[in-house]
Every structure is written in structure tokens, then in C-alpha cells.
C-alpha positions as CSV (number, residue, x, y, z in Angstrom):
1,M,6.5,-12.8,8.8
2,N,2.9,-13.5,7.7
3,G,0.0,-11.6,9.1
4,A,-3.5,-12.9,9.1
5,A,-6.7,-11.1,8.1
6,D,-8.4,-9.5,11.1
7,N,-11.5,-11.8,10.7
8,R,-13.9,-9.0,9.9
9,T,-17.0,-9.7,7.9
10,P,-17.9,-7.1,5.4
11,P,-21.3,-5.4,6.1
12,A,-24.1,-7.1,4.2
13,A,-24.3,-6.3,0.5
14,R,-20.9,-4.5,0.5
15,P,-18.4,-6.0,-2.0
16,V,-14.9,-6.5,-0.9
17,T,-12.3,-4.6,-2.9
18,E,-9.0,-6.4,-3.0
19,V,-5.9,-4.2,-3.1
20,A,-2.2,-5.0,-3.5
21,V,0.0,-2.6,-1.5
22,G,3.7,-2.1,-1.7
23,V,5.8,-1.3,1.3
24,L,9.0,-0.3,-0.4
25,V,11.9,-0.6,2.1
26,Q,15.4,0.7,1.5
27,P,18.4,-1.1,3.0
28,D,18.7,1.7,5.6
29,G,15.1,1.1,6.8
30,R,13.5,4.1,5.0
31,Y,10.1,3.4,3.5
32,L,8.1,5.1,0.8
33,L,4.8,6.9,1.4
34,A,2.7,8.4,-1.5
35,Q,0.1,11.1,-1.3
36,R,-3.4,10.3,-2.7
37,P,-4.1,12.5,-5.7
38,A,-6.8,15.0,-6.2
39,G,-10.2,13.6,-7.1
40,K,-9.8,10.3,-5.2
41,P,-11.4,9.5,-1.8
42,Y,-9.1,10.7,1.0
43,E,-7.3,13.0,-1.4
44,G,-4.1,14.4,0.2
45,Y,-3.8,11.6,2.7
46,W,-0.5,9.6,2.8
47,E,-0.5,5.9,2.2
48,F,1.7,3.1,0.9
49,P,1.4,2.8,-2.9
50,G,-0.7,0.1,-4.7
51,G,-4.0,-0.5,-6.2
52,K,-6.9,-2.8,-6.9
53,L,-6.6,-6.3,-8.2
54,E,-8.1,-6.8,-11.7
55,A,-10.2,-9.9,-12.5
56,G,-8.0,-13.0,-12.5
57,E,-4.9,-11.1,-11.3
58,T,-2.7,-12.4,-8.5
59,V,-1.6,-10.1,-5.7
60,E,2.0,-10.2,-7.0
61,A,0.9,-9.3,-10.6
62,A,-1.3,-6.5,-9.4
63,L,1.5,-5.1,-7.2
64,A,4.0,-5.2,-10.0
65,R,1.5,-3.5,-12.4
66,E,0.4,-0.8,-10.0
67,L,4.0,0.1,-8.8
68,H,5.0,0.4,-12.5
69,E,2.0,2.5,-13.3
70,E,2.3,4.8,-10.3
71,L,6.0,5.0,-9.7
72,G,7.7,3.8,-12.8
73,I,9.6,1.0,-11.1
74,D,9.9,-2.7,-11.8
75,V,9.6,-5.0,-8.7
76,K,12.4,-7.5,-8.5
77,A,11.9,-8.9,-4.9
78,S,8.8,-8.8,-2.8
79,H,6.8,-11.0,-0.4
80,R,3.4,-11.0,1.1
81,W,3.7,-9.6,4.6
82,H,0.4,-8.8,6.2
83,T,-3.3,-8.8,5.2
84,L,-5.7,-6.3,6.7
85,E,-9.4,-5.5,6.1
86,H,-10.7,-2.0,6.6
87,D,-14.2,-0.5,6.3
88,Y,-13.9,2.9,4.7
89,P,-17.1,4.9,4.0
90,H,-16.5,4.5,0.3
91,A,-15.3,0.9,0.2
92,Y,-14.7,-2.2,2.2
93,V,-11.1,-3.2,1.4
94,R,-8.9,-6.2,1.8
95,L,-5.3,-5.0,1.7
96,Y,-2.5,-7.3,0.9
97,F,0.6,-5.6,2.2
98,C,3.8,-6.8,0.4
99,K,7.3,-5.9,1.5
100,V,9.2,-4.8,-1.6
101,T,13.0,-5.0,-1.0
102,A,14.4,-4.8,-4.6
103,W,13.3,-2.9,-7.7
104,T,14.8,-1.3,-10.7
105,G,14.2,2.3,-11.7
106,E,14.0,5.4,-9.5
107,P,10.5,6.0,-8.1
108,H,8.7,9.0,-9.5
109,G,5.1,10.1,-9.3
110,R,3.8,9.1,-12.7
111,E,0.2,10.2,-11.8
112,G,1.3,13.6,-10.4
113,Q,1.3,12.3,-6.8
114,A,3.9,13.4,-4.2
115,F,5.9,10.8,-2.4
116,V,8.5,10.9,0.4
117,W,11.0,8.5,1.9
118,Q,10.3,8.3,5.7
119,T,11.8,6.9,8.8
120,L,9.8,6.0,11.9
121,P,7.9,7.8,13.2
122,A,6.3,9.2,10.0
123,D,6.4,12.9,9.9
124,V,3.7,13.5,7.2
125,T,0.0,14.0,7.9
126,P,-2.7,13.1,7.5
127,L,-2.1,9.3,7.3
128,L,-4.7,7.1,5.6
129,P,-6.3,5.1,8.5
130,A,-5.2,1.7,7.2
131,T,-1.6,3.0,6.9
132,I,-1.2,3.4,10.7
133,P,-1.1,-0.4,11.6
134,V,1.6,-0.9,8.9
135,L,3.8,1.7,10.7
136,E,3.3,-0.2,13.9
137,W,4.3,-3.4,12.2
138,L,7.5,-1.8,10.9
139,A,8.3,-0.4,14.3
140,A,7.9,-3.9,15.9
141,E,10.5,-5.4,13.6
């Protein structure tokens, strides 16, 4: 299933920050949420793990790099799933959500962040605003 961007136009003079996001899904349907670490915008909020694309980097390469850096796992199977743009006070972001269905290694918070495996509906709060549509997409499958 391929989602399209929501056709937003970033406000004038606001750069677009491109972000690869991993939706790790277990065979039993559980998915992984990570808590934003101290010192970052929206600290303590729960989100799907990922991070910014570096210059010249593909979404897939950024996803693999970020999930290795954050969780210590190596992505073996993933595909782009949905793209969403969101206007946060600190950044206008284009989020490339990728469903990750196979990886090696056991996820662990390499940056000191907490993480939890969840089933729908999520029982952790607060959720990062751009995380909420993803939970709706998961519920619709």
C-alpha cells in the first residue's frame, strides 16, 4: 500500500526536513514505539523511530542507518508505506514511513530512550502528533 503526501505546501521560507521513519511490525502485529529523549523537541513523547536524511542519502539508507544508530538493529526487509507532511513549531517535516518486517538484532535504546512493543490501540501517552495517523493506518489494515 502506498500513501501519497498530503499536498501541503510548507510555509514561505521554511525548509522541509526529510525524515525516514521505521514502523517495525512483529508477525503477531505488535509495533514498536520509542520515547523522544531529553533535550529534543517534544521530549517524552512517543513516536516511531527514525531520523533525518543526510545529503544525498536515500530514504532506505537513512532508515537503515537511523535504526542501527538508535536501536542497534540491521534492517533486512522494509518498504515505503506512507508519506506525510506535518508542520511542527520547530520544523516542517516530510515523513517517509517505511514498514519494517524483518531485522536482525534485538532492539535496545542505544541513545538511552525508552521503547515499547504495542498493540492497537496504543496505551502510551503522549503521542507525537504525526504518530496518530500511522496508528489509524495500522488499524485500517
